[in-house]
C-alpha positions, -999 to 999 in steps of 0.1 A, spaced: -266 4 112 -236 -17 121 -216 -4 92 -226 32 101 -214 26 137 -181 11 124 -175 43 103 -184 65 132 -161 47 156 -132 46 130 -133 84 124 -136 90 161 -105 70 168 -86 86 139 -96 121 152 -83 113 186 -50 101 172 -46 132 151 -55 154 181 -29 137 204 -3 137 176 -7 174 171 -5 179 208 27 159 210 42 179 181 35 212 200 49 203 235 70 172 228 57 154 259 38 122 267 58 100 243 88 77 249 119 93 234 131 74 204 97 57 198 92 76 165 125 64 152 117 28 163 84 29 144 101 43 114 125 14 114 96 -12 119 72 3 94 97 15 68 129 -4 68 114 -38 76 85 -33 52 105 -23 22 118 -58 11 84 -73 8 69 -42 -8 98 -40 -33 95 -77 -41 58 -75 -48 59 -43 -69 89 -57 -89 70 -89 -97 38 -70 -105 58 -47 -128 73 -77 -146 40 -95 -149 21 -65 -163 50 -58 -188 51 -94 -200 13 -96 -206 11 -62 -222 43 -65 -244 28 -93 -265 -3 -74 -272 14 -41 -280 38 -58 -303 9 -70 -325 2 -33 -333 37 -21 -335 32 1 -304 62 -12 -284 70 22 -270 36 26 -254 46 -1 -229 64 26 -210 33 47 -209 12 18 -196 38 8 -169 44 44 -158 8 53 -153 -5 19 -140 23 14 -115 27 50 -102 -10 60 -100 -27 27 -92 -8 -5 -86 20 7 -64 -4 25 -40 -27 -5 -39 0 -31 -33 18 -9 -7 -15 -4 11 -21 -41 12 14 -48 25 10 -22 52 -24 -36 62 -10 -71 64 23 -64 81 21 -32 100 -16 -36 108 -13 -70 123 17 -59 143 -2 -29 158 -32 -51 166 -11 -78 183 9 -52 203 -22 -33 216 -40 -65 224 -11 -79 243 -7 -47 263 -45 -48 271 -42 -84 284 -12 -75 305 -30 -44 320 -2 -22 307 -27 3 292 -43 6 327 -9 10 342 -1 39 318 -33 56 329 -24 50 366 9 68 360 -9 98 344 1 90 308 -24 92 281 -23 58 263 -36 72 230 -8 97 228 19 74 242 11 45 218 -5 60 187 12 94 181 46 78 172 28 53 149 8 80 131 39 102 127 59 72 114 34 61 89 30 97 76 68 99 70 73 64 58 46 63 31 61 88 7 95 70 9 80 36 4 59 47 -26 89 65 -42 111 34 -39 83 10 -49 76 31 -80 113 29 -89 114 -9 -84 81 -14 -104 93 7 -133 126 -12 -132 107 -44 -138 91 -28 -169 125 -17 -181 139 -52 -179 110 -68 -198 110 -40 -225 147 -46 -231 145 -84 -231 112 -88 -250 110 -58 -272 146 -45 -275 137 -11 -262 167 7 -247 164 16 -210 171 53 -218 142 55 -243 119 36 -220 126 60 -191 124 91 -212 89 80 -223 79 73 -187 90 108 -176 72 124 -206 38 107 -198 39 107 -160 36 140 -142 44 150 -107 7 152 -100 4 115 -108 31 108 -83 13 128 -57 -20 110 -63 -2 77 -56 12 91 -24 -21 105 -12 -38 71 -18 -12 52 1 -13 78 29 -50 73 33 -44 35 34 -17 40 61 -38 62 83 -67 38 80 -45 9 90 -32 28 121 -67 39 132 -85 7 125 -59 -16 141 -58 4 173 -95 -3 177 -91 -40 168 -63 -43 194 -88 -33 221 -117 -54 207 -100 -87 198 -86 -95 233 -92 -131 241 -97 -142 204 -65 -159 194 -80 -171 161 -85 -136 149 -51 -132 133 -53 -163 113 -89 -153 102 -76 -119 92 -48 -133 71 -71 -157 54 -96 -130 47 -69 -107 33 -56 -135 10 -91 -142 -2 -98 -105 -10 -65 -101 -27 -73 -132 -48 -107 -117 -58 -91 -84 -68 -64 -100 -89 -88 -124 -105 -112 -96 -115 -83 -75 -128 -70 -103 -149 -104 -112 -163 -111 -76 -173 -77 -73 -189 -81 -106 -208 -115 -96 -221 -102 -62 -233 -71 -76 -250 -91 -104 -267 -116 -79 -281 -87 -57 -294 -71 -87 -312 -105 -97 -327 -110 -62 -341 -75 -62 -355 -78 -95 -374 -88 -92 -410 -121 -109 -420 -120 -141 -440 -139 -124 -468 -110 -99 -473 
């Protein structure tokens, strides 16, 4: 029942935010001028360095671990297929969503909680301002505009990591690598990655607004949240690596000739 109530509350908050955002886009009232641009700067420009660093390192790591296995079978060129599909469809949306949850989500929670403690939200209501529209409409618009840009740039950085490894470890020219990526990856794959990250972004904005109201007076919440996020990330990476190691070891075992031969 608690999980059901959490889902109901989350979708209720998200529906409110979408309603007030649409209302703001129609009449352009109820929001501080320049707040959308400010949120674009905070969510996009300030988030890009950490997102780019993580995706670049993930691209290099996946390329290094895959290149050795592909080289055994003389399938060097398929590293481009693996990196293109894995990064653009799965890993970049996942890592971007995690970074948005950790950075943007914590920022929204802290800001809303501080305003609640200082009675600023009640002051907005006293002045006849709708707090949901004033606070959340700029953030929802900003996250909707920022996500496609972040994903596109993170895709480029992640594939660049694969290009570097392919050139250094396999001797594949960058032009050949990129041509193979463009041949295997379609625009639909790129859109799938954007939609996934957009869902993550909307979930972050909707959920953190609720937590900002609920977590007032609990200073240890943010440390608990970061620790929980690190633990979940560790579990995801560990499970991914274990599955990958098992599959590659099985492939190598099948490829080795038997001693009787």
